Every structure is written in C-alpha cells, then in structure tokens.
mmCIF file of the N, C-alpha and C atoms, coordinates in Angstrom:
data_MODEL
# 
_entry.id   MODEL 
# 
loop_
_atom_site.group_PDB 
_atom_site.id 
_atom_site.type_symbol 
_atom_site.label_atom_id 
_atom_site.label_alt_id 
_atom_site.label_comp_id 
_atom_site.label_asym_id 
_atom_site.label_entity_id 
_atom_site.label_seq_id 
_atom_site.pdbx_PDB_ins_code 
_atom_site.Cartn_x 
_atom_site.Cartn_y 
_atom_site.Cartn_z 
_atom_site.occupancy 
_atom_site.B_iso_or_equiv 
_atom_site.pdbx_formal_charge 
_atom_site.auth_seq_id 
_atom_site.auth_comp_id 
_atom_site.auth_asym_id 
_atom_site.auth_atom_id 
_atom_site.pdbx_PDB_model_num 
ATOM 1   N N  . MET A 1 1  ? -8.522  63.741 78.058 1.00 0.00 ? 1  MET A N  1 
ATOM 2   C CA . MET A 1 1  ? -9.493  64.650 78.646 1.00 0.00 ? 1  MET A CA 1 
ATOM 3   C C  . MET A 1 1  ? -10.860 64.521 77.965 1.00 0.00 ? 1  MET A C  1 
ATOM 4   N N  . MET A 1 2  ? -10.860 64.366 76.666 1.00 0.00 ? 2  MET A N  1 
ATOM 5   C CA . MET A 1 2  ? -12.117 64.277 75.934 1.00 0.00 ? 2  MET A CA 1 
ATOM 6   C C  . MET A 1 2  ? -12.921 63.027 76.308 1.00 0.00 ? 2  MET A C  1 
ATOM 7   N N  . PRO A 1 3  ? -12.314 61.835 76.483 1.00 0.00 ? 3  PRO A N  1 
ATOM 8   C CA . PRO A 1 3  ? -13.119 60.674 76.897 1.00 0.00 ? 3  PRO A CA 1 
ATOM 9   C C  . PRO A 1 3  ? -13.795 60.875 78.264 1.00 0.00 ? 3  PRO A C  1 
ATOM 10  N N  . VAL A 1 4  ? -13.118 61.578 79.170 1.00 0.00 ? 4  VAL A N  1 
ATOM 11  C CA . VAL A 1 4  ? -13.714 61.830 80.482 1.00 0.00 ? 4  VAL A CA 1 
ATOM 12  C C  . VAL A 1 4  ? -14.943 62.726 80.336 1.00 0.00 ? 4  VAL A C  1 
ATOM 13  N N  . VAL A 1 5  ? -14.852 63.749 79.504 1.00 0.00 ? 5  VAL A N  1 
ATOM 14  C CA . VAL A 1 5  ? -15.979 64.647 79.277 1.00 0.00 ? 5  VAL A CA 1 
ATOM 15  C C  . VAL A 1 5  ? -17.135 63.889 78.629 1.00 0.00 ? 5  VAL A C  1 
ATOM 16  N N  . ILE A 1 6  ? -16.828 63.020 77.681 1.00 0.00 ? 6  ILE A N  1 
ATOM 17  C CA . ILE A 1 6  ? -17.870 62.235 77.009 1.00 0.00 ? 6  ILE A CA 1 
ATOM 18  C C  . ILE A 1 6  ? -18.559 61.304 77.996 1.00 0.00 ? 6  ILE A C  1 
ATOM 19  N N  . VAL A 1 7  ? -17.790 60.652 78.861 1.00 0.00 ? 7  VAL A N  1 
ATOM 20  C CA . VAL A 1 7  ? -18.372 59.752 79.850 1.00 0.00 ? 7  VAL A CA 1 
ATOM 21  C C  . VAL A 1 7  ? -19.236 60.532 80.842 1.00 0.00 ? 7  VAL A C  1 
ATOM 22  N N  . LEU A 1 8  ? -18.781 61.695 81.271 1.00 0.00 ? 8  LEU A N  1 
ATOM 23  C CA . LEU A 1 8  ? -19.566 62.506 82.194 1.00 0.00 ? 8  LEU A CA 1 
ATOM 24  C C  . LEU A 1 8  ? -20.865 62.993 81.549 1.00 0.00 ? 8  LEU A C  1 
ATOM 25  N N  . LEU A 1 9  ? -20.793 63.409 80.295 1.00 0.00 ? 9  LEU A N  1 
ATOM 26  C CA . LEU A 1 9  ? -22.005 63.831 79.588 1.00 0.00 ? 9  LEU A CA 1 
ATOM 27  C C  . LEU A 1 9  ? -22.978 62.670 79.404 1.00 0.00 ? 9  LEU A C  1 
ATOM 28  N N  . LEU A 1 10 ? -22.451 61.501 79.108 1.00 0.00 ? 10 LEU A N  1 
ATOM 29  C CA . LEU A 1 10 ? -23.294 60.317 78.953 1.00 0.00 ? 10 LEU A CA 1 
ATOM 30  C C  . LEU A 1 10 ? -23.967 59.953 80.275 1.00 0.00 ? 10 LEU A C  1 
ATOM 31  N N  . ALA A 1 11 ? -23.217 60.018 81.366 1.00 0.00 ? 11 ALA A N  1 
ATOM 32  C CA . ALA A 1 11 ? -23.791 59.730 82.679 1.00 0.00 ? 11 ALA A CA 1 
ATOM 33  C C  . ALA A 1 11 ? -24.876 60.736 83.027 1.00 0.00 ? 11 ALA A C  1 
ATOM 34  N N  . LEU A 1 12 ? -24.638 62.006 82.737 1.00 0.00 ? 12 LEU A N  1 
ATOM 35  C CA . LEU A 1 12 ? -25.637 63.038 83.006 1.00 0.00 ? 12 LEU A CA 1 
ATOM 36  C C  . LEU A 1 12 ? -26.888 62.825 82.159 1.00 0.00 ? 12 LEU A C  1 
ATOM 37  N N  . LEU A 1 13 ? -26.708 62.473 80.902 1.00 0.00 ? 13 LEU A N  1 
ATOM 38  C CA . LEU A 1 13 ? -27.837 62.211 80.017 1.00 0.00 ? 13 LEU A CA 1 
ATOM 39  C C  . LEU A 1 13 ? -28.655 61.019 80.503 1.00 0.00 ? 13 LEU A C  1 
ATOM 40  N N  . LEU A 1 14 ? -27.983 59.940 80.885 1.00 0.00 ? 14 LEU A N  1 
ATOM 41  C CA . LEU A 1 14 ? -28.696 58.754 81.353 1.00 0.00 ? 14 LEU A CA 1 
ATOM 42  C C  . LEU A 1 14 ? -29.414 59.020 82.673 1.00 0.00 ? 14 LEU A C  1 
ATOM 43  N N  . PHE A 1 15 ? -28.808 59.812 83.554 1.00 0.00 ? 15 PHE A N  1 
ATOM 44  C CA . PHE A 1 15 ? -29.473 60.160 84.816 1.00 0.00 ? 15 PHE A CA 1 
ATOM 45  C C  . PHE A 1 15 ? -30.731 60.982 84.542 1.00 0.00 ? 15 PHE A C  1 
ATOM 46  N N  . GLY A 1 16 ? -30.633 61.959 83.658 1.00 0.00 ? 16 GLY A N  1 
ATOM 47  C CA . GLY A 1 16 ? -31.792 62.776 83.309 1.00 0.00 ? 16 GLY A CA 1 
ATOM 48  C C  . GLY A 1 16 ? -32.877 61.961 82.642 1.00 0.00 ? 16 GLY A C  1 
ATOM 49  N N  . LEU A 1 17 ? -32.488 61.058 81.763 1.00 0.00 ? 17 LEU A N  1 
ATOM 50  C CA . LEU A 1 17 ? -33.457 60.203 81.080 1.00 0.00 ? 17 LEU A CA 1 
ATOM 51  C C  . LEU A 1 17 ? -34.146 59.274 82.068 1.00 0.00 ? 17 LEU A C  1 
ATOM 52  N N  . GLY A 1 18 ? -33.396 58.720 82.996 1.00 0.00 ? 18 GLY A N  1 
ATOM 53  C CA . GLY A 1 18 ? -33.986 57.839 84.007 1.00 0.00 ? 18 GLY A CA 1 
ATOM 54  C C  . GLY A 1 18 ? -34.980 58.577 84.876 1.00 0.00 ? 18 GLY A C  1 
ATOM 55  N N  . PHE A 1 19 ? -34.652 59.811 85.257 1.00 0.00 ? 19 PHE A N  1 
ATOM 56  C CA . PHE A 1 19 ? -35.574 60.610 86.068 1.00 0.00 ? 19 PHE A CA 1 
ATOM 57  C C  . PHE A 1 19 ? -36.839 60.927 85.284 1.00 0.00 ? 19 PHE A C  1 
ATOM 58  N N  . ALA A 1 20 ? -36.699 61.295 84.009 1.00 0.00 ? 20 ALA A N  1 
ATOM 59  C CA . ALA A 1 20 ? -37.857 61.628 83.176 1.00 0.00 ? 20 ALA A CA 1 
ATOM 60  C C  . ALA A 1 20 ? -38.758 60.412 82.982 1.00 0.00 ? 20 ALA A C  1 
ATOM 61  N N  . VAL A 1 21 ? -38.157 59.247 82.765 1.00 0.00 ? 21 VAL A N  1 
ATOM 62  C CA . VAL A 1 21 ? -38.950 58.031 82.565 1.00 0.00 ? 21 VAL A CA 1 
ATOM 63  C C  . VAL A 1 21 ? -39.703 57.675 83.842 1.00 0.00 ? 21 VAL A C  1 
ATOM 64  N N  . LYS A 1 22 ? -39.041 57.861 85.002 1.00 0.00 ? 22 LYS A N  1 
ATOM 65  C CA . LYS A 1 22 ? -39.708 57.563 86.271 1.00 0.00 ? 22 LYS A CA 1 
ATOM 66  C C  . LYS A 1 22 ? -40.896 58.499 86.474 1.00 0.00 ? 22 LYS A C  1 
ATOM 67  N N  . VAL A 1 23 ? -40.733 59.778 86.163 1.00 0.00 ? 23 VAL A N  1 
ATOM 68  C CA . VAL A 1 23 ? -41.837 60.734 86.291 1.00 0.00 ? 23 VAL A CA 1 
ATOM 69  C C  . VAL A 1 23 ? -42.968 60.364 85.336 1.00 0.00 ? 23 VAL A C  1 
ATOM 70  N N  . LEU A 1 24 ? -42.634 59.964 84.118 1.00 0.00 ? 24 LEU A N  1 
ATOM 71  C CA . LEU A 1 24 ? -43.670 59.588 83.153 1.00 0.00 ? 24 LEU A CA 1 
ATOM 72  C C  . LEU A 1 24 ? -44.428 58.343 83.593 1.00 0.00 ? 24 LEU A C  1 
ATOM 73  N N  . TRP A 1 25 ? -43.733 57.392 84.235 1.00 0.00 ? 25 TRP A N  1 
ATOM 74  C CA . TRP A 1 25 ? -44.405 56.207 84.749 1.00 0.00 ? 25 TRP A CA 1 
ATOM 75  C C  . TRP A 1 25 ? -45.418 56.588 85.820 1.00 0.00 ? 25 TRP A C  1 
ATOM 76  N N  . TRP A 1 26 ? -45.027 57.494 86.742 1.00 0.00 ? 26 TRP A N  1 
ATOM 77  C CA . TRP A 1 26 ? -45.960 57.928 87.784 1.00 0.00 ? 26 TRP A CA 1 
ATOM 78  C C  . TRP A 1 26 ? -47.153 58.660 87.175 1.00 0.00 ? 26 TRP A C  1 
ATOM 79  N N  . PHE A 1 27 ? -46.904 59.465 86.144 1.00 0.00 ? 27 PHE A N  1 
ATOM 80  C CA . PHE A 1 27 ? -47.988 60.172 85.464 1.00 0.00 ? 27 PHE A CA 1 
ATOM 81  C C  . PHE A 1 27 ? -48.939 59.181 84.798 1.00 0.00 ? 27 PHE A C  1 
ATOM 82  N N  . ALA A 1 28 ? -48.390 58.159 84.153 1.00 0.00 ? 28 ALA A N  1 
ATOM 83  C CA . ALA A 1 28 ? -49.221 57.151 83.497 1.00 0.00 ? 28 ALA A CA 1 
ATOM 84  C C  . ALA A 1 28 ? -50.051 56.372 84.509 1.00 0.00 ? 28 ALA A C  1 
ATOM 85  N N  . ILE A 1 29 ? -49.479 56.066 85.657 1.00 0.00 ? 29 ILE A N  1 
ATOM 86  C CA . ILE A 1 29 ? -50.220 55.348 86.703 1.00 0.00 ? 29 ILE A CA 1 
ATOM 87  C C  . ILE A 1 29 ? -51.361 56.222 87.223 1.00 0.00 ? 29 ILE A C  1 
ATOM 88  N N  . ALA A 1 30 ? -51.091 57.511 87.425 1.00 0.00 ? 30 ALA A N  1 
ATOM 89  C CA . ALA A 1 30 ? -52.134 58.421 87.913 1.00 0.00 ? 30 ALA A CA 1 
ATOM 90  C C  . ALA A 1 30 ? -53.276 58.514 86.902 1.00 0.00 ? 30 ALA A C  1 
ATOM 91  N N  . VAL A 1 31 ? -52.969 58.627 85.630 1.00 0.00 ? 31 VAL A N  1 
ATOM 92  C CA . VAL A 1 31 ? -54.009 58.708 84.598 1.00 0.00 ? 31 VAL A CA 1 
ATOM 93  C C  . VAL A 1 31 ? -54.821 57.419 84.563 1.00 0.00 ? 31 VAL A C  1 
ATOM 94  N N  . ALA A 1 32 ? -54.160 56.275 84.691 1.00 0.00 ? 32 ALA A N  1 
ATOM 95  C CA . ALA A 1 32 ? -54.874 54.995 84.669 1.00 0.00 ? 32 ALA A CA 1 
ATOM 96  C C  . ALA A 1 32 ? -55.808 54.868 85.870 1.00 0.00 ? 32 ALA A C  1 
ATOM 97  N N  . VAL A 1 33 ? -55.373 55.327 87.048 1.00 0.00 ? 33 VAL A N  1 
ATOM 98  C CA . VAL A 1 33 ? -56.219 55.257 88.239 1.00 0.00 ? 33 VAL A CA 1 
ATOM 99  C C  . VAL A 1 33 ? -57.437 56.165 88.076 1.00 0.00 ? 33 VAL A C  1 
ATOM 100 N N  . ILE A 1 34 ? -57.232 57.371 87.570 1.00 0.00 ? 34 ILE A N  1 
ATOM 101 C CA . ILE A 1 34 ? -58.357 58.290 87.355 1.00 0.00 ? 34 ILE A CA 1 
ATOM 102 C C  . ILE A 1 34 ? -59.331 57.716 86.330 1.00 0.00 ? 34 ILE A C  1 
ATOM 103 N N  . TRP A 1 35 ? -58.795 57.098 85.296 1.00 0.00 ? 35 TRP A N  1 
ATOM 104 C CA . TRP A 1 35 ? -59.636 56.499 84.260 1.00 0.00 ? 35 TRP A CA 1 
ATOM 105 C C  . TRP A 1 35 ? -60.469 55.358 84.833 1.00 0.00 ? 35 TRP A C  1 
ATOM 106 N N  . LEU A 1 36 ? -59.846 54.504 85.656 1.00 0.00 ? 36 LEU A N  1 
ATOM 107 C CA . LEU A 1 36 ? -60.575 53.389 86.260 1.00 0.00 ? 36 LEU A CA 1 
ATOM 108 C C  . LEU A 1 36 ? -61.605 53.877 87.280 1.00 0.00 ? 36 LEU A C  1 
ATOM 109 N N  . LEU A 1 37 ? -61.265 54.916 88.031 1.00 0.00 ? 37 LEU A N  1 
ATOM 110 C CA . LEU A 1 37 ? -62.238 55.482 88.976 1.00 0.00 ? 37 LEU A CA 1 
ATOM 111 C C  . LEU A 1 37 ? -63.444 56.070 88.237 1.00 0.00 ? 37 LEU A C  1 
ATOM 112 N N  . GLY A 1 38 ? -63.215 56.558 87.044 1.00 0.00 ? 38 GLY A N  1 
ATOM 113 C CA . GLY A 1 38 ? -64.313 57.090 86.245 1.00 0.00 ? 38 GLY A CA 1 
ATOM 114 C C  . GLY A 1 38 ? -65.355 56.033 85.913 1.00 0.00 ? 38 GLY A C  1 
ATOM 115 N N  . PHE A 1 39 ? -64.919 54.793 85.746 1.00 0.00 ? 39 PHE A N  1 
ATOM 116 C CA . PHE A 1 39 ? -65.880 53.727 85.488 1.00 0.00 ? 39 PHE A CA 1 
ATOM 117 C C  . PHE A 1 39 ? -66.650 53.353 86.750 1.00 0.00 ? 39 PHE A C  1 
ATOM 118 N N  . LEU A 1 40 ? -66.024 53.510 87.918 1.00 0.00 ? 40 LEU A N  1 
ATOM 119 C CA . LEU A 1 40 ? -66.696 53.129 89.158 1.00 0.00 ? 40 LEU A CA 1 
ATOM 120 C C  . LEU A 1 40 ? -67.701 54.165 89.627 1.00 0.00 ? 40 LEU A C  1 
ATOM 121 N N  . VAL A 1 41 ? -67.447 55.436 89.353 1.00 0.00 ? 41 VAL A N  1 
ATOM 122 C CA . VAL A 1 41 ? -68.325 56.499 89.860 1.00 0.00 ? 41 VAL A CA 1 
ATOM 123 C C  . VAL A 1 41 ? -69.020 57.240 88.729 1.00 0.00 ? 41 VAL A C  1 
ATOM 124 N N  . ARG A 1 42 ? -69.298 56.543 87.669 1.00 0.00 ? 42 ARG A N  1 
ATOM 125 C CA . ARG A 1 42 ? -69.931 57.212 86.525 1.00 0.00 ? 42 ARG A CA 1 
ATOM 126 C C  . ARG A 1 42 ? -71.415 57.464 86.798 1.00 0.00 ? 42 ARG A C  1 
ATOM 127 N N  . PRO A 1 43 ? -71.950 58.541 86.223 1.00 0.00 ? 43 PRO A N  1 
ATOM 128 C CA . PRO A 1 43 ? -73.379 58.842 86.392 1.00 0.00 ? 43 PRO A CA 1 
ATOM 129 C C  . PRO A 1 43 ? -74.253 57.906 85.548 1.00 0.00 ? 43 PRO A C  1 
ATOM 130 N N  . GLY A 1 44 ? -75.521 58.171 85.551 1.00 0.00 ? 44 GLY A N  1 
ATOM 131 C CA . GLY A 1 44 ? -76.486 57.295 84.890 1.00 0.00 ? 44 GLY A CA 1 
ATOM 132 C C  . GLY A 1 44 ? -76.322 57.164 83.392 1.00 0.00 ? 44 GLY A C  1 
ATOM 133 N N  . ASP A 1 45 ? -75.806 58.185 82.717 1.00 0.00 ? 45 ASP A N  1 
ATOM 134 C CA . ASP A 1 45 ? -75.712 58.098 81.257 1.00 0.00 ? 45 ASP A CA 1 
ATOM 135 C C  . ASP A 1 45 ? -74.525 57.255 80.798 1.00 0.00 ? 45 ASP A C  1 
ATOM 136 N N  . GLY A 1 46 ? -73.692 56.809 81.720 1.00 0.00 ? 46 GLY A N  1 
ATOM 137 C CA . GLY A 1 46 ? -72.602 55.913 81.354 1.00 0.00 ? 46 GLY A CA 1 
ATOM 138 C C  . GLY A 1 46 ? -71.285 56.593 81.032 1.00 0.00 ? 46 GLY A C  1 
ATOM 139 N N  . ARG A 1 47 ? -71.288 57.920 80.959 1.00 0.00 ? 47 ARG A N  1 
ATOM 140 C CA . ARG A 1 47 ? -70.028 58.616 80.668 1.00 0.00 ? 47 ARG A CA 1 
ATOM 141 C C  . ARG A 1 47 ? -69.796 59.681 81.715 1.00 0.00 ? 47 ARG A C  1 
ATOM 142 N N  . TRP A 1 48 ? -68.612 59.707 82.294 1.00 0.00 ? 48 TRP A N  1 
ATOM 143 C CA . TRP A 1 48 ? -68.290 60.687 83.327 1.00 0.00 ? 48 TRP A CA 1 
ATOM 144 C C  . TRP A 1 48 ? -67.479 61.838 82.788 1.00 0.00 ? 48 TRP A C  1 
ATOM 145 N N  . TYR A 1 49 ? -67.141 61.792 81.517 1.00 0.00 ? 49 TYR A N  1 
ATOM 146 C CA . TYR A 1 49 ? -66.394 62.868 80.898 1.00 0.00 ? 49 TYR A CA 1 
ATOM 147 C C  . TYR A 1 49 ? -67.156 63.356 79.666 1.00 0.00 ? 49 TYR A C  1 
ATOM 148 N N  . ARG A 1 50 ? -66.848 64.526 79.208 1.00 0.00 ? 50 ARG A N  1 
ATOM 149 C CA . ARG A 1 50 ? -67.544 65.102 78.032 1.00 0.00 ? 50 ARG A CA 1 
ATOM 150 C C  . ARG A 1 50 ? -66.546 65.426 76.943 1.00 0.00 ? 50 ARG A C  1 
ATOM 151 N N  . TRP A 1 51 ? -65.867 64.411 76.430 1.00 0.00 ? 51 TRP A N  1 
ATOM 152 C CA . TRP A 1 51 ? -64.872 64.627 75.366 1.00 0.00 ? 51 TRP A CA 1 
ATOM 153 C C  . TRP A 1 51 ? -65.512 64.409 74.025 1.00 0.00 ? 51 TRP A C  1 
# 
C-alpha cells in the first residue's frame, strides 16, 4: 500500500511542477515581449521606464 501512495504523491508532485514551470515560461515570454516593445516605442530620452 505504501509504494502506491508514494507513486501517487510523486505523480501529483510532478504534475504540479510541470504546470508551474509552464506558467513561469509564459510569464517569462510576456516579460521579454514587453521589454523588447519598450525599446521599439521608447521616448526621446532613451528610457521608457523609471526604475
């Protein structure tokens, strides 16, 4: 019984990790696109952000 529980927990952990990694990839792509768009539509002073 214990090996079945361990395998099920491992499968659940890997599924959750895969979903989290996929979400993080989409977030990273969105940030990269916004960053690149900032270079294309920047104002005259050369910086579109005030960090």
